[in-house]
C-alpha positions as YAML, in Angstrom:
chain: A
units: angstrom
residues:
- id: 1
  name: MET
  ca: [-1.75, -44.12, -26.74]
- id: 2
  name: ASP
  ca: [-2.12, -40.79, -25.21]
- id: 3
  name: MET
  ca: [-4.57, -38.53, -26.61]
- id: 4
  name: LYS
  ca: [-3.35, -36.04, -28.66]
- id: 5
  name: LYS
  ca: [-1.46, -38.79, -30.88]
- id: 6
  name: ARG
  ca: [-5.36, -40.69, -31.00]
- id: 7
  name: VAL
  ca: [-6.54, -37.38, -32.37]
- id: 8
  name: SER
  ca: [-3.91, -37.13, -34.97]
- id: 9
  name: LEU
  ca: [-4.94, -40.26, -36.01]
- id: 10
  name: GLU
  ca: [-8.71, -39.92, -36.06]
- id: 11
  name: LEU
  ca: [-7.81, -36.98, -38.26]
- id: 12
  name: ARG
  ca: [-7.22, -39.09, -41.20]
- id: 13
  name: HIS
  ca: [-5.64, -36.15, -43.45]
- id: 14
  name: ARG
  ca: [-8.94, -34.20, -43.05]
- id: 15
  name: SER
  ca: [-8.83, -30.80, -41.06]
- id: 16
  name: PRO
  ca: [-10.39, -30.29, -37.94]
- id: 17
  name: ALA
  ca: [-13.34, -28.78, -39.49]
- id: 18
  name: GLU
  ca: [-14.41, -31.24, -41.69]
- id: 19
  name: VAL
  ca: [-14.73, -33.87, -38.73]
- id: 20
  name: GLN
  ca: [-18.36, -34.47, -37.44]
- id: 21
  name: GLU
  ca: [-18.04, -37.37, -34.94]
- id: 22
  name: LEU
  ca: [-14.65, -38.00, -32.76]
- id: 23
  name: VAL
  ca: [-14.36, -41.00, -31.02]
- id: 24
  name: LEU
  ca: [-11.23, -41.31, -28.51]
- id: 25
  name: ASP
  ca: [-12.65, -44.10, -26.43]
- id: 26
  name: ASN
  ca: [-9.62, -45.89, -24.06]
- id: 27
  name: CYS
  ca: [-6.99, -43.29, -25.17]
- id: 28
  name: ARG
  ca: [-5.11, -41.90, -22.21]
- id: 29
  name: SER
  ca: [-4.74, -38.44, -20.77]
- id: 30
  name: SER
  ca: [-2.77, -36.63, -19.34]
- id: 31
  name: GLU
  ca: [-3.17, -35.73, -15.95]
- id: 32
  name: GLY
  ca: [-6.69, -36.11, -16.08]
- id: 33
  name: LYS
  ca: [-7.38, -33.72, -18.98]
- id: 34
  name: ILE
  ca: [-8.74, -33.16, -22.45]
- id: 35
  name: GLU
  ca: [-5.77, -33.06, -24.83]
- id: 36
  name: GLY
  ca: [-5.84, -32.34, -28.81]
- id: 37
  name: ILE
  ca: [-8.94, -31.13, -29.37]
- id: 38
  name: THR
  ca: [-9.41, -27.41, -30.18]
- id: 39
  name: GLU
  ca: [-12.11, -24.84, -30.82]
- id: 40
  name: GLU
  ca: [-10.78, -26.07, -34.68]
- id: 41
  name: PHE
  ca: [-13.45, -28.91, -35.04]
- id: 42
  name: SER
  ca: [-16.28, -26.06, -35.51]
- id: 43
  name: ASN
  ca: [-18.17, -28.83, -37.03]
- id: 44
  name: LEU
  ca: [-17.81, -31.53, -34.33]
- id: 45
  name: GLU
  ca: [-21.45, -33.39, -33.51]
- id: 46
  name: LEU
  ca: [-20.05, -36.39, -31.48]
- id: 47
  name: LEU
  ca: [-17.47, -36.32, -29.33]
- id: 48
  name: SER
  ca: [-16.79, -39.51, -27.05]
- id: 49
  name: LEU
  ca: [-14.03, -39.99, -24.22]
- id: 50
  name: ILE
  ca: [-15.03, -43.03, -23.12]
- id: 51
  name: ASN
  ca: [-12.51, -44.52, -20.15]
- id: 52
  name: VAL
  ca: [-9.56, -41.95, -21.11]
- id: 53
  name: GLY
  ca: [-8.91, -41.42, -17.48]
- id: 54
  name: LEU
  ca: [-10.50, -37.68, -17.27]
- id: 55
  name: THR
  ca: [-11.40, -36.16, -13.74]
- id: 56
  name: SER
  ca: [-11.91, -32.95, -15.26]
- id: 57
  name: VAL
  ca: [-13.40, -31.48, -18.16]
- id: 58
  name: ALA
  ca: [-12.24, -27.48, -17.98]
- id: 59
  name: ASP
  ca: [-10.31, -28.03, -20.83]
- id: 60
  name: ILE
  ca: [-12.88, -28.65, -23.33]
- id: 61
  name: PRO
  ca: [-13.11, -26.17, -25.99]
- id: 62
  name: LYS
  ca: [-16.06, -23.89, -27.36]
- id: 63
  name: LEU
  ca: [-18.02, -26.55, -29.65]
- id: 64
  name: ASP
  ca: [-21.37, -24.64, -30.73]
- id: 65
  name: LYS
  ca: [-22.91, -27.65, -33.12]
- id: 66
  name: LEU
  ca: [-21.67, -30.26, -30.37]
- id: 67
  name: LYS
  ca: [-25.31, -32.80, -29.31]
- id: 68
  name: LYS
  ca: [-23.86, -35.46, -28.09]
- id: 69
  name: LEU
  ca: [-20.98, -35.75, -25.55]
- id: 70
  name: GLU
  ca: [-19.78, -39.28, -24.02]
- id: 71
  name: LEU
  ca: [-17.62, -39.22, -20.89]
- id: 72
  name: SER
  ca: [-18.68, -42.31, -18.89]
- id: 73
  name: ASP
  ca: [-16.37, -44.96, -17.31]
- id: 74
  name: ASN
  ca: [-13.84, -41.65, -15.67]
- id: 75
  name: ARG
  ca: [-13.27, -40.04, -12.74]
- id: 76
  name: ILE
  ca: [-15.27, -36.57, -13.06]
- id: 77
  name: SER
  ca: [-16.85, -35.36, -9.49]
- id: 78
  name: GLY
  ca: [-17.99, -31.91, -10.85]
- id: 79
  name: GLY
  ca: [-17.20, -28.70, -12.73]
- id: 80
  name: LEU
  ca: [-19.48, -28.98, -15.46]
- id: 81
  name: GLU
  ca: [-20.08, -25.44, -15.39]
- id: 82
  name: VAL
  ca: [-17.87, -25.39, -18.41]
- id: 83
  name: LEU
  ca: [-20.49, -27.50, -20.83]
- id: 84
  name: ALA
  ca: [-23.17, -25.34, -19.93]
- id: 85
  name: GLU
  ca: [-21.07, -22.51, -20.74]
- id: 86
  name: ARG
  ca: [-19.15, -24.28, -24.43]
- id: 87
  name: LEU
  ca: [-21.60, -26.62, -25.48]
- id: 88
  name: VAL
  ca: [-25.01, -24.71, -25.76]
- id: 89
  name: ASN
  ca: [-26.36, -27.20, -28.08]
- id: 90
  name: LEU
  ca: [-25.56, -30.23, -26.06]
- id: 91
  name: THR
  ca: [-28.65, -32.40, -26.67]
- id: 92
  name: HIS
  ca: [-27.18, -35.92, -25.02]
- id: 93
  name: LEU
  ca: [-24.75, -36.20, -21.62]
- id: 94
  name: ASN
  ca: [-23.41, -39.27, -20.86]
- id: 95
  name: LEU
  ca: [-21.57, -39.00, -17.45]
- id: 96
  name: SER
  ca: [-21.99, -42.82, -16.50]
- id: 97
  name: GLY
  ca: [-19.48, -44.02, -14.25]
- id: 98
  name: ASN
  ca: [-18.10, -41.24, -12.67]
- id: 99
  name: LYS
  ca: [-17.58, -39.49, -9.05]
- id: 100
  name: PHE
  ca: [-21.08, -37.75, -8.96]
- id: 101
  name: LYS
  ca: [-22.36, -37.65, -5.30]
- id: 102
  name: ASP
  ca: [-24.60, -35.24, -4.82]
- id: 103
  name: ILE
  ca: [-27.66, -33.99, -6.68]
- id: 104
  name: SER
  ca: [-26.08, -29.99, -6.18]
- id: 105
  name: THR
  ca: [-22.90, -30.97, -8.86]
- id: 106
  name: LEU
  ca: [-25.11, -31.50, -11.68]
- id: 107
  name: GLU
  ca: [-26.89, -27.70, -10.92]
- id: 108
  name: PRO
  ca: [-24.79, -26.72, -13.83]
- id: 109
  name: LEU
  ca: [-26.95, -28.35, -16.41]
- id: 110
  name: LYS
  ca: [-29.95, -26.35, -15.98]
- id: 111
  name: LYS
  ca: [-28.01, -23.85, -18.33]
- id: 112
  name: LEU
  ca: [-28.32, -26.71, -21.26]
- id: 113
  name: PRO
  ca: [-32.01, -25.63, -22.35]
- id: 114
  name: GLN
  ca: [-31.66, -28.06, -25.17]
- id: 115
  name: LEU
  ca: [-30.53, -31.24, -23.01]
- id: 116
  name: LYS
  ca: [-33.05, -33.71, -23.42]
- id: 117
  name: SER
  ca: [-31.06, -37.12, -22.42]
- id: 118
  name: LEU
  ca: [-28.86, -37.85, -19.23]
- id: 119
  name: ASP
  ca: [-27.16, -41.03, -18.26]
- id: 120
  name: LEU
  ca: [-25.63, -40.99, -14.90]
- id: 121
  name: PHE
  ca: [-25.65, -45.19, -14.10]
- id: 122
  name: ASN
  ca: [-23.26, -46.18, -12.05]
- id: 123
  name: CYS
  ca: [-22.68, -42.71, -10.28]
- id: 124
  name: GLU
  ca: [-23.19, -42.67, -6.28]
- id: 125
  name: VAL
  ca: [-25.72, -39.73, -7.10]
- id: 126
  name: THR
  ca: [-28.47, -42.87, -8.44]
- id: 127
  name: ASN
  ca: [-28.31, -44.24, -4.67]
- id: 128
  name: LEU
  ca: [-30.52, -41.64, -3.19]
- id: 129
  name: GLY
  ca: [-33.98, -41.96, -2.66]
- id: 130
  name: ASP
  ca: [-35.76, -39.49, -4.14]
- id: 131
  name: TYR
  ca: [-33.15, -39.25, -6.85]
- id: 132
  name: ARG
  ca: [-35.19, -39.43, -10.45]
- id: 133
  name: ASP
  ca: [-38.25, -37.48, -8.51]
- id: 134
  name: SER
  ca: [-35.21, -35.09, -7.85]
- id: 135
  name: ILE
  ca: [-33.41, -35.02, -11.36]
- id: 136
  name: PHE
  ca: [-36.36, -34.26, -13.37]
- id: 137
  name: THR
  ca: [-37.34, -31.48, -11.14]
- id: 138
  name: LEU
  ca: [-33.74, -30.20, -10.64]
- id: 139
  name: LEU
  ca: [-33.72, -30.14, -14.93]
- id: 140
  name: PRO
  ca: [-37.17, -29.63, -15.94]
- id: 141
  name: GLN
  ca: [-36.39, -29.45, -20.05]
- id: 142
  name: LEU
  ca: [-34.77, -33.47, -19.77]
- id: 143
  name: THR
  ca: [-36.79, -36.05, -21.95]
- id: 144
  name: TYR
  ca: [-34.60, -39.56, -20.67]
- id: 145
  name: LEU
  ca: [-32.77, -39.90, -17.59]
- id: 146
  name: ASP
  ca: [-31.13, -43.14, -17.64]
- id: 147
  name: GLY
  ca: [-32.49, -44.17, -20.46]
- id: 148
  name: TYR
  ca: [-36.03, -43.68, -19.78]
- id: 149
  name: ASP
  ca: [-38.56, -40.52, -19.63]
- id: 150
  name: VAL
  ca: [-40.40, -39.61, -16.40]
- id: 151
  name: ASP
  ca: [-43.15, -42.24, -16.75]
- id: 152
  name: ASP
  ca: [-40.79, -44.85, -16.94]
- id: 153
  name: CYS
  ca: [-41.32, -45.46, -20.51]
- id: 154
  name: GLU
  ca: [-38.28, -46.66, -22.18]
- id: 155
  name: ALA
  ca: [-36.40, -44.17, -24.71]
- id: 156
  name: SER
  ca: [-36.17, -45.54, -28.40]
- id: 157
  name: ASP
  ca: [-33.01, -46.11, -30.58]
- id: 158
  name: SER
  ca: [-34.40, -43.18, -32.64]
- id: 159
  name: GLU
  ca: [-37.07, -41.66, -30.36]
- id: 160
  name: GLY
  ca: [-40.02, -40.54, -32.53]
- id: 161
  name: GLU
  ca: [-38.05, -41.47, -35.77]
- id: 162
  name: GLY
  ca: [-39.27, -44.88, -36.83]
- id: 163
  name: ASP
  ca: [-43.02, -44.17, -37.10]
- id: 164
  name: GLY
  ca: [-42.77, -43.42, -40.86]
- id: 165
  name: VAL
  ca: [-40.84, -47.01, -40.69]
- id: 166
  name: ASP
  ca: [-44.19, -48.72, -38.30]
- id: 167
  name: ASP
  ca: [-46.70, -47.38, -40.70]
- id: 168
  name: GLU
  ca: [-45.08, -48.63, -43.81]
- id: 169
  name: GLU
  ca: [-44.83, -52.00, -41.88]
- id: 170
  name: GLY
  ca: [-48.40, -51.67, -41.52]
- id: 171
  name: ASP
  ca: [-49.26, -50.83, -45.15]
- id: 172
  name: SER
  ca: [-47.11, -54.29, -45.87]
- id: 173
  name: GLU
  ca: [-49.11, -56.26, -43.68]
- id: 174
  name: GLU
  ca: [-52.35, -55.28, -45.55]
- id: 175
  name: PHE
  ca: [-50.64, -55.94, -48.81]
- id: 176
  name: TRP
  ca: [-50.36, -59.32, -48.04]
- id: 177
  name: GLU
  ca: [-53.46, -60.05, -46.26]
- id: 178
  name: GLU
  ca: [-55.09, -58.50, -49.28]
- id: 179
  name: GLU
  ca: [-53.03, -60.69, -51.40]
- id: 180
  name: GLU
  ca: [-53.76, -63.74, -49.60]
- id: 181
  name: GLU
  ca: [-57.65, -63.28, -49.89]
- id: 182
  name: ASP
  ca: [-57.24, -62.67, -53.77]
- id: 183
  name: GLU
  ca: [-55.47, -66.06, -53.86]
- id: 184
  name: GLU
  ca: [-58.18, -67.67, -51.54]
- id: 185
  name: ASP
  ca: [-60.70, -66.36, -53.90]
- id: 186
  name: VAL
  ca: [-58.79, -67.67, -56.81]
- id: 187
  name: VAL
  ca: [-58.86, -71.02, -55.19]
- id: 188
  name: ALA
  ca: [-62.38, -71.66, -54.36]
- id: 189
  name: GLU
  ca: [-63.21, -70.49, -57.74]
- id: 190
  name: GLU
  ca: [-60.68, -72.93, -59.10]
- id: 191
  name: ASP
  ca: [-62.53, -76.38, -56.59]
- id: 192
  name: ASP
  ca: [-66.15, -75.20, -57.84]
- id: 193
  name: ASP
  ca: [-64.82, -75.51, -61.94]
- id: 194
  name: ASP
  ca: [-63.53, -78.91, -60.56]
- id: 195
  name: ASP
  ca: [-66.61, -79.62, -59.21]
- id: 196
  name: ASP
  ca: [-68.51, -78.71, -62.12]
- id: 197
  name: SER
  ca: [-66.17, -80.22, -64.51]
- id: 198
  name: GLY
  ca: [-66.48, -83.64, -62.15]
- id: 199
  name: ASP
  ca: [-70.20, -83.40, -62.40]
- id: 200
  name: ASP
  ca: [-70.15, -83.15, -66.50]
- id: 201
  name: GLU
  ca: [-67.74, -86.14, -66.55]
- id: 202
  name: ASP
  ca: [-70.08, -88.20, -64.34]
- id: 203
  name: GLY
  ca: [-73.26, -87.68, -66.70]
- id: 204
  name: GLY
  ca: [-71.08, -88.22, -69.82]
- id: 205
  name: VAL
  ca: [-69.57, -91.29, -68.28]
- id: 206
  name: ASN
  ca: [-73.35, -92.50, -67.15]
- id: 207
  name: GLY
  ca: [-74.33, -91.78, -70.27]
- id: 208
  name: GLU
  ca: [-72.35, -93.49, -72.06]
- id: 209
  name: VAL
  ca: [-73.37, -96.67, -69.55]
- id: 210
  name: ASP
  ca: [-76.68, -96.17, -70.07]
- id: 211
  name: SER
  ca: [-76.53, -96.40, -73.87]
- id: 212
  name: GLU
  ca: [-74.60, -99.57, -73.65]
- id: 213
  name: GLU
  ca: [-76.83, -101.52, -71.13]
- id: 214
  name: ASP
  ca: [-79.94, -99.57, -73.40]
- id: 215
  name: ASP
  ca: [-77.63, -101.63, -76.50]
- id: 216
  name: GLU
  ca: [-77.41, -105.03, -74.91]
- id: 217
  name: ASP
  ca: [-81.44, -104.95, -74.04]
- id: 218
  name: ASP
  ca: [-82.02, -104.33, -77.99]
- id: 219
  name: ASP
  ca: [-79.41, -107.05, -78.67]
- id: 220
  name: ASP
  ca: [-81.65, -109.35, -76.19]
- id: 221
  name: ASP
  ca: [-84.59, -108.83, -77.71]
- id: 222
  name: ASP
  ca: [-83.32, -109.02, -81.08]
- id: 223
  name: ASP
  ca: [-82.02, -112.39, -79.92]
- id: 224
  name: GLU
  ca: [-85.70, -113.01, -78.02]
- id: 225
  name: GLU
  ca: [-87.69, -112.41, -81.89]
- id: 226
  name: GLU
  ca: [-84.62, -114.56, -83.29]
- id: 227
  name: ASP
  ca: [-85.50, -117.53, -81.50]
- id: 228
  name: ASP
  ca: [-89.32, -117.23, -81.86]
- id: 229
  name: ASP
  ca: [-88.84, -117.36, -85.26]
- id: 230
  name: GLU
  ca: [-87.30, -120.15, -85.06]
- id: 231
  name: ASP
  ca: [-89.29, -121.88, -82.89]
- id: 232
  name: SER
  ca: [-92.33, -120.77, -85.85]
- id: 233
  name: SER
  ca: [-90.34, -122.34, -88.89]
- id: 234
  name: PRO
  ca: [-89.73, -126.04, -89.48]
- id: 235
  name: VAL
  ca: [-86.61, -127.87, -88.47]
- id: 236
  name: LYS
  ca: [-84.32, -128.23, -91.44]
- id: 237
  name: GLY
  ca: [-84.78, -131.84, -92.83]
- id: 238
  name: GLN
  ca: [-87.93, -132.17, -91.25]
- id: 239
  name: LYS
  ca: [-90.91, -133.24, -93.22]
- id: 240
  name: ARG
  ca: [-93.85, -130.83, -93.06]
- id: 241
  name: LYS
  ca: [-97.18, -132.45, -92.08]
- id: 242
  name: ARG
  ca: [-99.91, -132.66, -94.50]
- id: 243
  name: ASP
  ca: [-102.91, -130.79, -93.15]
- id: 244
  name: PRO
  ca: [-106.73, -133.02, -93.64]
- id: 245
  name: GLU
  ca: [-107.70, -129.42, -95.52]
- id: 246
  name: ASP
  ca: [-104.61, -130.13, -97.90]
- id: 247
  name: ASP
  ca: [-105.97, -133.38, -99.24]
- id: 248
  name: GLU
  ca: [-109.74, -131.93, -99.49]
- id: 249
  name: ASP
  ca: [-108.25, -129.15, -101.57]
- id: 250
  name: ASP
  ca: [-106.31, -131.91, -103.97]
- id: 251
  name: GLU
  ca: [-109.56, -133.47, -104.88]
...
């Protein structure tokens, strides 16, 4: 599909001024030039032209609000002056997989004061021994080159926007830690209560056992007393002997 037709399809019954992002990847440019994109896309912030066969960006229109331009996997080798003239607020530029060989071909980018991120993966210029130092010296406004800053720290997806998320996660972790501590305290208290109730139950059982033993002892004593009484009383049917004293009393 050619680029003009692709632009028409991406509009989806909208006017160009309503479009903020325009992705035309893998369509075909005519003679390696940009087609179908005009200054009417006045609110465009992202333009993606990956693998469309471009050899030049000379026909890119003036887009004051454009911030991100994707030009990777084309055959561009120079002519970046037009970007500095027409895309004054550009912050992200991806030129990976193009034909840039010398640092000097990137000098026009010095006129893009808002440029923070530049990608040159798979360009011959990256094979130069002092490539990274030279680019950061040439473009001091850059924060990231090929996804890394001057100290080789990798760029985050949000580039600092995730701080609030980290804080929320930290707060969440503290909350759950406090919850766990509270649960541990509750469990400990329940264990103490169980121990106390266990002691009471043991005491009650022991008390009952002791009382039962005492009752049994009392029963034994009563039995012994009854036995004594039985021993001291005459056996039934047995004649009681008369004592001599009784005979004297009769006389």
